[in-house]
C-alpha positions as CSV (number, residue, x, y, z in Angstrom):
1,M,66.6,48.6,31.1
2,N,68.1,46.8,28.1
3,I,67.1,47.7,24.5
4,G,67.8,46.0,21.2
5,Y,67.8,48.0,18.2
6,L,68.4,47.2,14.5
7,S,70.5,49.4,12.1
8,T,67.3,50.7,10.4
9,I,67.9,54.5,10.1
10,Y,63.8,55.4,10.1
11,H,63.5,53.5,13.6
12,T,63.0,56.0,16.3
13,S,65.9,54.3,18.4
14,F,68.3,56.4,16.4
15,I,66.1,59.6,17.6
16,M,65.8,58.8,21.1
17,K,69.4,57.4,21.8
18,S,71.0,60.4,20.7
19,P,72.5,62.8,23.3
20,D,71.7,65.9,21.5
21,N,67.8,65.1,22.1
22,R,65.8,64.9,25.0
23,F,62.8,62.4,24.2
24,L,64.0,60.1,27.2
25,D,64.7,62.8,29.9
26,G,63.4,62.0,32.9
27,I,62.8,58.2,32.1
28,T,63.8,55.8,34.6
29,P,65.6,53.4,34.9
30,D,68.6,54.2,32.9
31,I,68.3,52.9,29.2
32,N,71.4,50.7,27.9
33,W,70.9,50.1,23.7
34,T,72.2,47.0,22.2
35,L,72.9,46.7,18.1
36,F,71.5,43.3,16.3
37,P,71.9,42.5,12.9
38,T,68.5,41.0,12.5
39,G,65.1,40.6,14.0
40,P,65.9,36.9,14.8
41,A,69.1,37.8,16.2
42,M,67.4,40.1,18.9
43,M,65.0,36.9,19.6
44,D,68.1,35.3,20.9
45,A,69.0,37.9,22.9
46,F,65.2,37.9,24.7
47,K,65.7,34.1,24.8
48,T,68.6,34.7,27.2
49,G,67.9,37.7,28.9
50,E,70.0,40.1,27.7
51,I,67.3,42.8,26.5
52,D,63.8,43.8,28.0
53,V,62.7,45.9,25.1
54,G,63.3,45.6,21.0
55,Y,62.6,47.3,18.2
56,I,61.7,44.4,16.0
57,G,59.7,43.3,12.8
58,L,56.6,41.3,14.2
59,P,57.2,37.8,12.4
60,P,59.9,37.3,13.9
61,A,58.5,38.3,17.5
62,M,55.6,36.2,16.4
63,I,57.9,33.1,15.7
64,G,59.5,33.5,19.1
65,I,56.2,33.9,21.1
66,T,55.2,30.2,19.5
67,K,58.5,28.9,21.1
68,G,57.8,29.9,24.7
69,L,58.9,33.3,24.5
70,K,56.7,35.7,26.9
71,L,56.7,38.9,24.6
72,K,54.0,41.3,23.9
73,C,54.2,44.1,21.3
74,V,52.9,47.2,23.0
75,A,53.3,49.3,20.3
76,G,54.1,50.2,16.3
77,G,56.4,52.4,14.5
78,H,56.4,52.0,10.8
79,V,54.3,50.0,8.0
80,E,55.5,48.6,4.9
81,G,59.3,48.5,5.5
82,T,60.2,45.9,3.1
83,V,61.3,46.9,-0.6
84,M,62.7,44.7,-3.7
85,I,65.8,46.1,-5.7
86,S,67.8,45.0,-8.5
87,K,69.9,46.2,-11.2
88,D,68.3,48.1,-14.7
89,L,68.2,44.8,-16.2
90,F,64.6,44.2,-15.4
91,S,61.3,45.6,-15.4
92,S,59.7,47.3,-12.7
93,F,56.4,47.5,-10.8
94,D,55.8,50.8,-12.5
95,D,56.2,49.2,-15.7
96,L,54.2,46.1,-15.4
97,R,51.9,47.2,-13.0
98,V,51.3,43.4,-11.5
99,V,53.6,42.2,-8.6
100,S,53.3,38.9,-9.9
101,K,54.7,39.7,-13.3
102,V,57.8,41.4,-12.0
103,L,58.5,38.4,-10.0
104,E,58.4,36.0,-13.2
105,Q,61.3,38.0,-14.5
106,F,63.5,36.1,-11.8
107,E,62.3,32.7,-12.9
108,G,65.7,30.4,-12.5
109,E,67.4,33.0,-10.5
110,T,68.3,33.7,-7.0
111,I,67.3,36.4,-4.5
112,G,68.9,37.6,-1.3
113,T,67.2,38.5,1.7
114,P,68.0,39.1,5.5
115,A,68.0,35.8,7.9
116,Q,65.4,33.1,8.0
117,G,62.4,34.3,9.8
118,S,62.9,37.9,9.1
119,I,60.1,40.1,7.6
120,H,61.5,40.3,4.7
121,D,62.4,36.5,4.2
122,V,58.7,35.8,5.2
123,I,57.3,38.1,2.6
124,I,59.3,37.0,-0.5
125,R,58.9,33.3,0.4
126,D,55.2,33.7,0.4
127,L,55.3,35.6,-3.2
128,I,57.4,33.3,-4.9
129,H,56.0,30.0,-3.5
130,D,55.0,28.6,-6.9
131,L,57.9,30.2,-8.7
132,D,61.5,28.7,-9.4
133,I,63.4,31.4,-7.5
134,S,66.2,30.2,-5.1
135,I,66.7,32.1,-1.8
136,I,69.8,33.1,0.0
137,N,69.8,34.3,3.5
138,Y,72.4,36.9,4.8
139,P,73.4,37.7,8.4
140,W,73.6,41.4,7.5
141,A,71.3,43.0,4.7
142,D,74.5,45.0,3.9
143,F,76.0,42.0,2.1
144,I,73.1,42.2,-0.5
145,P,74.4,45.0,-2.9
146,G,77.7,43.5,-3.3
147,A,76.3,40.2,-3.9
148,I,74.1,41.5,-6.6
149,D,77.0,43.2,-8.2
150,N,79.1,40.0,-8.1
151,G,76.5,38.1,-9.6
152,E,75.8,35.8,-6.4
153,I,72.1,36.9,-6.6
154,I,70.1,39.0,-9.2
155,A,67.9,40.9,-6.7
156,G,67.4,41.5,-2.9
157,L,65.2,42.5,-0.2
158,G,65.3,44.6,2.8
159,T,64.3,48.0,4.1
160,P,64.4,51.2,2.7
161,S,67.8,52.0,3.8
162,L,69.2,48.6,1.6
163,A,67.5,50.4,-1.3
164,T,69.3,54.0,-0.8
165,V,72.8,51.9,-0.4
166,A,72.2,49.6,-3.2
167,S,71.2,52.8,-5.3
168,R,74.6,54.5,-4.5
169,E,76.8,51.8,-4.3
170,I,75.6,49.7,-7.5
171,N,73.3,52.0,-9.2
172,S,70.4,49.5,-8.6
173,K,66.8,50.4,-8.5
174,I,63.5,49.7,-6.6
175,V,61.8,47.0,-8.7
176,I,58.6,46.5,-6.1
177,P,57.8,49.4,-3.7
178,P,57.1,48.7,0.0
179,N,53.2,49.3,-0.5
180,K,53.2,46.7,-3.2
181,L,54.7,44.1,-1.4
182,W,52.6,43.5,1.4
183,P,50.4,46.4,2.2
184,Y,50.7,47.7,5.8
185,N,52.8,44.9,6.8
186,P,54.3,45.6,10.3
187,S,57.7,46.4,9.5
188,Y,58.7,46.9,13.4
189,G,56.9,47.5,17.0
190,I,58.2,47.8,20.3
191,V,58.2,44.3,21.9
192,V,58.8,43.9,25.5
193,R,58.9,41.1,27.8
194,E,55.6,40.1,29.3
195,E,56.8,40.5,32.9
196,L,57.5,44.0,32.5
197,I,53.9,44.8,31.9
198,N,53.2,44.4,35.5
199,Q,56.6,45.2,36.9
200,A,57.2,48.1,35.0
201,P,54.1,49.8,33.4
202,E,55.3,53.6,34.5
203,F,58.4,52.9,32.1
204,I,56.3,51.2,29.0
205,N,54.1,54.4,29.2
206,D,56.7,56.7,29.4
207,F,58.8,55.1,26.8
208,L,55.8,55.0,24.5
209,I,55.1,58.8,25.0
210,A,58.8,59.5,24.0
211,H,58.6,56.9,21.0
212,E,55.6,58.6,19.5
213,A,56.7,62.1,20.1
214,A,60.1,60.7,18.0
215,C,57.6,59.2,15.2
216,N,56.1,63.0,15.0
217,F,59.7,64.3,15.1
218,I,60.3,62.3,12.0
219,R,57.3,63.1,10.4
220,N,56.9,66.7,11.0
221,Q,60.4,67.7,11.3
222,T,62.4,65.4,8.5
223,L,65.1,67.3,8.1
224,E,66.0,68.0,12.0
225,A,65.5,64.3,12.4
226,A,67.6,63.0,9.2
227,E,70.4,65.3,10.7
228,V,69.7,63.7,14.1
229,A,70.0,60.1,12.5
230,A,73.1,61.3,10.3
231,G,74.9,62.2,13.3
232,E,74.0,59.4,15.7
233,L,75.5,57.0,13.0
234,G,78.2,58.9,12.0
235,N,79.2,57.4,8.6
236,I,76.4,58.5,6.5
237,D,75.1,61.9,5.3
238,V,72.1,63.9,5.5
239,D,71.0,63.3,2.0
240,F,71.1,59.4,2.5
241,V,68.7,59.6,5.8
242,L,66.3,61.7,3.8
243,E,66.2,59.6,0.7
244,T,65.5,56.4,2.9
245,F,62.8,58.3,5.0
246,Q,61.2,59.1,1.6
247,I,60.9,55.9,0.4
248,S,58.2,54.7,2.7
249,P,57.0,57.6,5.0
250,K,54.7,56.0,7.3
251,Y,55.5,56.7,10.6
252,C,53.5,56.1,14.2
253,A,53.4,54.8,17.3
254,S,49.5,53.3,17.3
255,L,48.6,49.8,16.7
256,P,45.2,50.4,14.6
257,E,43.1,47.8,13.3
258,E,45.0,47.6,9.8
259,Y,48.2,47.3,11.3
260,I,46.7,44.1,13.7
261,K,45.1,42.8,10.7
262,S,48.3,42.6,8.5
263,T,50.3,41.3,11.4
264,M,47.4,38.4,11.8
265,D,47.8,37.8,7.8
266,F,51.2,36.7,8.4
267,V,50.3,33.7,10.8
268,P,49.0,31.3,8.0
269,V,52.1,32.0,6.1
270,L,54.2,31.5,9.1
271,G,52.6,28.1,9.7
272,K,53.0,27.2,6.0
273,L,56.4,28.1,5.8
274,G,57.1,25.8,8.8
275,Y,58.1,28.8,11.0
276,L,55.5,28.5,13.6
277,E,55.8,25.7,16.5
278,K,52.0,26.3,17.3
279,K,48.9,28.1,16.7
280,I,49.1,32.0,17.6
281,K,46.0,34.7,18.4
282,M,46.1,38.1,18.3
283,E,46.0,38.4,22.0
284,D,49.0,36.0,22.6
285,I,51.3,38.9,20.4
286,F,49.6,42.7,21.5
287,E,48.9,44.3,24.7
288,L,47.1,47.6,23.4
289,K,46.3,48.9,26.9
290,F,49.5,51.4,26.7
291,I,49.4,52.5,23.3
292,Q,45.7,53.3,23.4
293,E,46.3,55.5,26.7
294,V,49.2,57.3,24.8
295,H,47.9,57.5,21.4
296,P,43.9,57.3,21.3
297,E,43.7,59.3,18.1
298,P,43.6,57.9,14.5
299,S,47.0,56.5,13.4
300,H,49.7,58.7,11.5
301,Y,50.6,55.8,8.9
302,H,49.5,57.4,6.2
303,P,50.6,60.9,6.1
304,S,48.4,64.1,5.2
305,R,49.5,65.9,2.0
306,D,50.2,69.0,3.9
307,V,53.3,67.1,5.8
308,P,56.2,69.4,4.5
309,G,59.2,67.0,3.4
310,L,58.1,63.7,2.5
311,E,56.7,62.6,-0.9
312,K,53.7,61.0,-1.1
């Protein structure tokens, strides 16, 4: 089974693919992992048959589905994974308390974000639709801190990992936190080729059991999970991973009503931006039967106050 994943360190891919952990023990067939720079790039791999499963933000998957790709989201993973950063020249949401007032500071300027159609790109384009702000799309979010530093852009959007990198490399700060840009947005889910639902239901079920266990590991054994993720990447330290985990600590495999509603709220926005080629309904995007069996209890996206190691 071929699985596509992103460089986002709080995805369970880094926990599950690590040889030091045993979440995937006993799962067949064997899994091959392939790294992609963005969700839209992963959709191209689905189109060519290169991958069977993907860790991906839901907007790129929705765009692909309207273009004829037979895909279904079978589980969640994280919500509120988009953050806006800039240097310490601008007031933040903590100062101004209103997202629109924060964005008005960037009138006449240019903001950077990952590829067109990525969840970050869609969110910021929706928020600035009536402002004079330009967007530059980058193939890798890693280019954004340098672009801010050299003045090519004045601010950027991406995952919490981007915020951690930028704070270290260019002394940036978070100007709009993840929960204020688009509440409950589906920052990633587990998407599968639709034919697997009938051809490999046991694999999907077993994979989601492992995925949920890895989500629990990140939430409940945060330091240990950070050590695994840092070891898997090899070029970052544990403190970096912990800082990233804590920016938006909302990890779970379930697909609750709020996750689905937030996903469907993207439909008119994607249509307005010209990203959707036809109308799309909830049943076109989601197949819920596997996660309802694996995770029948309430979701864990909003951690309780007794979870150690996570800032609330």
